[in-house]
C-alpha positions in Angstrom: 30.8 -0.7 -4.3 32.0 -3.7 -6.3 31.7 -7.2 -5.5 35.0 -7.7 -3.9 34.3 -5.0 -1.4 33.0 -6.8 1.7 29.6 -5.6 2.9 30.1 -3.0 5.9 28.2 -4.6 9.2 25.0 -3.5 9.9 25.2 -1.2 12.5 26.8 1.2 9.5 24.9 0.1 7.2 22.9 3.1 7.3 25.6 5.6 7.5 28.0 3.9 4.9 24.4 4.4 2.6 24.2 8.0 3.4 27.6 8.7 3.1 28.1 7.7 -0.3 25.2 8.8 -2.4 26.5 10.8 -5.6 27.0 13.9 -5.7 24.2 16.2 -6.1 25.5 17.9 -9.0 25.0 14.2 -11.2 21.3 13.7 -10.5 18.6 14.2 -12.6 15.9 16.1 -11.6 13.2 13.8 -9.7 10.6 15.5 -11.9 11.9 13.6 -15.0 10.1 10.3 -14.5 9.8 8.9 -18.1 12.9 10.1 -19.6 15.4 7.7 -21.6 15.9 6.8 -25.1 12.5 6.3 -26.8 12.1 2.7 -26.5 12.9 2.5 -23.4 10.6 5.4 -22.5 8.0 3.3 -23.9 8.9 0.2 -22.2 8.9 2.0 -19.2 5.2 3.7 -19.7 3.8 -0.1 -20.8 5.3 -1.5 -17.5 3.7 1.2 -15.5 0.5 1.4 -17.2 0.2 -2.7 -16.7 1.3 -2.0 -13.0 -1.3 0.3 -12.2 -4.3 -1.1 -13.9 -3.4 -4.6 -12.0 -3.4 -2.4 -8.7 -6.4 -0.6 -9.6 -8.4 -3.8 -9.5 -6.8 -5.0 -5.9 -7.8 -1.7 -4.4 -11.3 -2.4 -5.8 -11.6 -5.2 -4.2 -9.9 -4.8 -1.1 -11.8 -2.1 -0.4 -15.2 -3.5 -1.8 -16.8 -5.0 1.7 -17.1 -1.0 2.8 -20.3 -0.7 0.4 -21.8 -4.3 0.2 -21.3 -4.7 4.0 -25.3 -4.4 4.8 -26.1 -6.7 2.1 -23.9 -9.5 3.1 -24.9 -8.8 7.0 -28.6 -9.0 6.2 -28.4 -12.0 3.5 -26.0 -13.8 5.6 -27.1 -12.6 9.0 -23.5 -11.9 10.1 -22.6 -10.5 13.1 -20.2 -7.3 13.5 -17.3 -9.2 14.9 -18.0 -12.2 11.6 -17.9 -9.6 9.2 -14.4 -7.8 10.3 -13.3 -11.3 10.7 -14.4 -12.0 7.1 -13.4 -8.7 5.3 -10.1 -8.9 7.3 -8.9 -12.4 5.8 -8.0 -10.6 2.8 -5.4 -8.4 4.9 -4.6 -11.8 6.7 -4.0 -13.5 3.3 -2.3 -10.7 1.7 0.3 -10.7 4.9 0.6 -14.3 5.1 2.3 -14.2 1.5 4.7 -11.3 1.6 7.6 -12.7 3.2 8.3 -15.7 0.7 7.2 -12.8 -2.0 10.1 -11.0 -1.1 12.3 -14.3 -2.0 10.6 -15.0 -5.6 10.9 -11.5 -6.7 14.6 -10.9 -6.0 14.9 -14.7 -7.5 12.3 -14.7 -10.4 11.5 -10.9 -11.2 8.0 -9.3 -11.2 7.4 -10.6 -14.7 6.8 -14.3 -13.7 5.8 -14.0 -10.1 3.0 -11.6 -10.0 0.8 -12.8 -12.7 1.2 -16.1 -11.1 0.0 -15.0 -7.9 -2.5 -13.3 -9.5 -4.4 -16.4 -11.1 -5.5 -17.3 -7.7 -7.8 -14.0 -7.3 -9.8 -15.6 -10.1 -11.4 -18.8 -8.2 -11.7 -16.9 -5.4 -13.8 -13.7 -6.9 -15.7 -16.9 -8.3 -16.2 -18.5 -4.9 -17.1 -15.2 -3.2 -19.4 -14.3 -6.0 -21.6 -18.0 -5.6 -21.2 -18.5 -1.6 -24.3 -19.3 0.1 -22.5 -20.0 3.6 -20.1 -18.2 6.2 -17.0 -20.2 5.4 -17.2 -20.0 1.5 -17.8 -16.3 1.8 -14.6 -16.2 4.0 -12.7 -18.2 2.0 -13.3 -16.5 -1.1 -12.2 -13.2 0.5 -9.0 -15.0 1.6 -8.5 -16.5 -2.1 -8.8 -12.7 -3.6 -6.5 -11.4 -1.0 -3.9 -13.7 -1.7 -4.3 -13.1 -5.8 -3.6 -10.1 -5.6 -0.6 -10.0 -3.0 2.0 -9.2 -5.5 0.8 -6.5 -7.7 2.4 -3.5 -5.1 5.5 -4.9 -4.6 5.9 -6.3 -7.8 5.5 -3.0 -9.4 8.1 -1.3 -7.1 10.8 -3.9 -7.3 10.0 -3.6 -11.0 10.7 0.1 -10.6 13.7 -0.2 -8.9 14.7 -2.3 -11.8 13.9 0.2 -14.7 13.6 3.2 -13.0 16.9 5.1 -11.4 16.5 5.2 -7.8 16.3 9.5 -7.1 12.5 9.2 -9.3 11.4 6.2 -6.3 9.5 8.4 -4.6 7.3 10.2 -7.5 6.7 6.6 -9.0 5.4 5.4 -6.0 3.2 8.2 -5.2 1.7 8.1 -9.2 1.4 4.3 -8.9 -0.6 4.3 -5.4 -2.1 7.6 -6.3 -3.4 6.0 -9.8 -4.2 2.3 -8.6 -6.5 3.8 -5.3 -8.5 5.0 -8.2 -9.9 1.5 -7.6 -10.9 2.7 -4.1 -13.1 5.3 -5.8 -14.9 2.8 -7.9 -15.7 0.9 -4.9 -17.7 3.9 -3.7 -20.6 5.5 -5.4 -19.8 3.3 -8.7 -20.2 0.5 -6.4 -23.3 1.6 -4.6 -25.0 1.9 -8.2 -23.9 -1.2 -9.5 -25.1 -2.9 -6.4 -28.3 -2.1 -6.7 -28.7 -2.6 -10.6 -27.2 -6.0 -10.7 -25.8 -7.3 -7.1 -23.0 -7.9 -5.7 -22.7 -11.5 -7.2 -22.5 -9.9 -10.5 -20.4 -7.2 -9.9 -17.5 -10.1 -8.4 -18.1 -12.6 -11.4 -17.2 -9.4 -13.7 -13.8 -9.1 -11.1 -13.1 -12.5 -11.7 -12.7 -11.7 -15.7 -11.0 -9.0 -15.4 -8.4 -10.2 -12.9 -7.4 -12.9 -15.4 -7.1 -10.1 -18.2 -5.0 -8.2 -16.2 -2.5 -11.3 -15.0 -2.1 -11.5 -18.8 -1.2 -7.6 -19.2 1.3 -7.6 -16.8 2.9 -11.5 -18.1 3.1 -9.8 -21.4 4.3 -6.5 -21.4 6.0 -6.2 -17.7 9.3 -7.2 -19.5 12.7 -8.2 -16.6 15.9 -6.6 -17.6 17.7 -8.6 -19.9 20.9 -7.0 -18.8 23.7 -8.6 -16.8 23.4 -7.5 -13.4 26.0 -4.8 -13.2 28.7 -4.5 -10.2 27.3 -1.6 -9.1 24.2 -1.0 -6.5 22.3 1.4 -8.2 21.6 4.1 -5.0 25.7 3.7 -4.2 26.7 3.9 -7.7 29.8 6.8 -7.7 29.1 8.7 -11.0 32.8 9.5 -11.7 33.5 5.8 -11.8 30.5 4.2 -13.1 30.1 3.6 -16.5 26.7 2.1 -17.0 24.6 4.5 -19.0 21.9 6.2 -16.6 19.0 5.0 -17.7 19.8 1.2 -18.1 17.6 -0.7 -16.5 19.3 -2.3 -13.0 19.0 -5.8 -12.0 20.0 -7.3 -8.6 23.3 -9.0 -8.1 23.6 -11.8 -5.6 26.9 -12.9 -5.6 28.5 -14.2 -1.9 30.0 -10.6 -0.8 26.7 -9.7 -1.4 24.1 -11.1 1.1 20.7 -11.2 0.2 18.5 -12.9 3.1 16.0 -11.6 5.4 17.5 -11.7 8.0 19.8 -8.7 6.9 16.7 -5.9 6.7 15.1 -8.1 10.4 18.6 -7.1 12.3 18.0 -4.0 11.5 16.5 -1.0 14.0 15.4 1.1 11.0 13.7 -1.2 10.0 11.6 -2.0 12.4 10.6 2.1 13.1 9.5 1.9 9.6 7.3 -1.3 10.0 5.8 -0.7 13.2 4.6 2.7 11.4 3.5 0.5 8.5 1.7 -1.1 11.2 -0.9 1.8 12.1 -0.9 4.0 9.3 -1.8 1.7 6.4 -3.4 -0.9 8.9 -5.9 1.8 10.0 -6.6 3.3 6.4 -7.7 -0.2 5.4 -10.0 -0.9 8.4 -11.9 1.9 8.4 -11.7 2.7 4.5 -12.3 -1.3 4.1 -15.0 -1.6 6.1 -16.1 0.2 9.0 -16.6 4.0 7.3 -19.2 2.2 5.8 -21.6 1.0 9.1 -20.2 3.8 10.7 -22.1 6.4 8.6 -25.0 3.7 8.8 -25.2 3.6 12.8 -24.4 6.6 14.0 -25.4 9.0 11.5 -28.5 7.0 10.2 -27.8 7.6 6.5 -28.9 6.0 3.7 -26.7 3.6 1.5 -26.8 6.7 -1.4 -25.4 9.3 0.7 -22.8 7.0 2.7 -21.5 6.2 -0.9 -20.7 9.7 -1.8 -19.5 10.6 1.4 -17.5 7.3 1.1 -16.1 8.0 -1.9 -14.1 11.2 -0.5 -12.0 9.4 1.2 -10.3 8.1 -2.1 -10.2 11.2 -3.7 -8.0 12.0 -0.9 -5.7 9.2 -0.8 -5.5 9.8 -4.7 -4.3 13.2 -3.9 -2.2 12.7 -0.8 -0.3 9.7 -2.8 0.2 12.2 -5.9 1.4 15.1 -3.4 3.0 12.9 -1.4 5.9 11.9 -4.1 6.7 15.4 -5.1 6.8 16.1 -1.9 9.0 13.1 -0.7 11.6 13.4 -3.5 12.7 17.0 -2.2 11.8 17.5 1.6 12.8 13.3 2.5 10.2 10.5 2.6 10.6 10.3 6.5 9.9 14.3 7.1 6.9 13.6 5.0 5.5 10.7 6.7 5.8 11.9 10.2 3.7 15.5 9.4 1.1 13.4 7.5 0.9 11.0 10.6 0.3 13.6 13.5 -2.4 14.9 10.9 -4.1 11.6 9.9 -3.9 11.5 13.9 -6.1 14.5 14.2 -8.6 12.7 11.5 -8.8 9.8 14.0 -10.1 12.5 16.9 -12.5 13.8 14.0 -14.0 10.7 14.2 -14.4 10.1 17.7 -16.0 13.7 17.8 -18.4 13.0 15.3 -19.4 9.9 17.9 -20.3 12.9 19.9 -21.6 15.4 17.8 -22.7 13.9 15.0 -23.2 16.1 12.5 -23.1 15.2 8.8 -21.4 18.7 7.7 -18.3 17.6 9.1 -18.0 14.1 7.7 -16.8 15.5 4.2 -13.9 17.5 6.1 -13.0 14.3 8.2 -13.3 12.0 5.1 -11.4 13.5 2.7 -8.3 14.7 5.5 -8.6 11.2 6.5 -7.9 9.8 2.8 -5.2 12.8 2.1 -2.9 12.0 5.0 -3.5 8.5 4.7 -2.1 8.9 1.4 1.5 9.7 2.2 2.0 6.4 3.8 3.6 5.2 0.5 6.3 7.1 1.6 7.0 4.2 4.0 8.3 2.1 1.2 10.1 4.8 -0.3 11.8 5.3 2.8 12.7 2.0 3.2 14.0 2.2 -0.4 16.0 4.4 1.1 17.8 2.4 3.6 18.2 -0.6 2.3 20.7 -2.1 -1.1 19.1 -3.0 -3.8 20.1 -6.6 -3.8 17.6 -6.9 -0.5 14.7 -4.5 -1.8 12.4 -7.2 -3.2 12.9 -8.7 0.7 12.6 -4.8 2.6 9.9 -4.1 1.0 7.7 -6.9 1.3 8.5 -7.1 5.3 7.5 -3.7 5.6 4.7 -4.4 3.2 3.4 -7.4 5.7 2.8 -5.3 8.5 0.8 -2.9 7.0 -1.6 -6.0 6.0 -1.3 -7.5 9.8 -2.4 -4.0 10.8 -5.0 -4.3 8.9 -6.3 -7.7 9.6 -5.9 -7.0 13.1 -7.3 -3.5 13.5 -10.5 -4.6 11.5 -10.9 -7.6 13.4 -10.2 -6.2 16.8 -12.8 -2.7 16.0 -15.1 -5.6 15.1 -14.5 -7.4 18.5 -15.2 -4.0 20.8 -17.8 -2.9 18.3 -19.4 -6.3 18.7 -19.4 -5.9 22.7 -21.6 -3.4 22.6 -25.7 -4.4 22.7 -27.6 -3.0 19.8 -30.1 -0.7 19.7 -33.8 -1.6 18.7 -33.4 -0.1 15.3 -30.0 -3.1 14.7 -27.6 -0.2 15.2 -24.7 0.0 17.6 -24.6 2.4 19.6 -22.1 5.8 19.0 -19.8 4.4 22.2 -19.0 1.4 20.6 -17.3 3.2 17.8 -15.7 5.6 19.5 -14.3 2.7 21.6 -12.9 1.4 18.5 -11.5 4.6 16.9 -10.1 5.3 19.9 -7.8 2.0 20.1 -6.4 2.9 16.9 -5.5 6.6 17.6 -3.9 5.2 20.5 -1.6 2.6 18.6 -0.6 5.6 16.5 0.6 8.3 18.3 3.0 5.7 20.5 4.3 4.7 17.1 4.9 8.3 15.5 7.1 8.8 19.2 9.0 5.8 18.0 9.5 7.0 14.4 10.4 10.1 15.4 14.6 9.6 15.7 14.5 8.0 12.1 12.0 10.3 10.5 14.5 13.7 11.2 17.6 11.8 10.7 19.9 13.5 8.2 18.5 12.9 4.5 20.4 10.3 2.0 20.6 13.3 -0.4 19.8 16.7 -1.4 16.2 17.7 -1.7 16.4 19.1 -5.1 19.4 18.2 -7.8 20.2 20.4 -10.4 19.6 19.4 -14.4 22.6 18.4 -15.9 23.3 19.4 -19.4 
């Protein structure tokens, strides 16, 4: 598509995108992620590593409350509702900035935007670590969420500029998989650190690490210097495009390429993806980030060390799911893989509910691992959005979809806490199994209804062949 071509009406945009893909024989194999000349290859690796490190810290800070929840409740005397509200403020602040973040990323690039926003998390960590009352604790948690809100989307916009479109699912999976090791660090390792130095010291150190990571992104995650091309990367016709395939791409902003948020929000495909992203990662973040730990304490009566060991299985499963999902998404199509994974994810919700009725610790490892593994495939919803929308609105599309994930985490973390808190504690101060049964039931019900809504888009014709042939 050249700048003189009018953009097709919204009702035919998806059809147009699907009908203008490159011929199968011209595409490079999706497993060749870090290819190109030596200088470009090194640059891509550096950019990828800088964002993965930042995302590792984001995941660690996001999931930390699941481990330190018992200490915070004991020290501050919080109810389940207050704990859920305070923890959810990370996601609420995260969600609030997503729509303006998309415009900033599209116009100024991730190198300028992401590290600047990350600096907000530094005083957030310091405030959280030094808090002596609920308002200060909540404000610190919100600032941390705000500061880490631009990491993942900044990375995906950078990848969209530096890597070919057909490798996006693989990159998204690698980014989520390696970065999600931060969630692994917020399990048993954090239990050990909490016992050794206390949760306040952990957050003081985290403030310094976030500052260093922001500097690394600003220094190394350079934006492409080449002028914008006249062709959208996913609409390119190889026989007419003279741009080298490994040249970084930047979005074009011309009158014939509208890049406003309305282009995204008027899409029916967007709402199918966004609502699925509300429930799938929303449930994952709500449970892993808070309720997975208290559930094992209240219902199964486990010690903090045993809880930490079980919590590690969720990020382990998520990392594996992230890595596998990219491989499968590039070959089978992201929508179809997400659909099957979401159905299995729903089955893990039934597993949680089963544990409230028959509390057997032997079943916990399987349920927690599969919960993380199936949830790890949710990254393909972002790859699905990348597939549906043109590059000049990709920042807005990705951040709008991502906003729903954190709105889901905020709503579910708080609402599950409200449901659990509506039940009376027992003599030991624990909430009864029925409280968690009701909370998990809310999550499972919303997920299955949304999965039905997502079905038509999930099984629509793919935009490109699953396994392109290598070219000589």
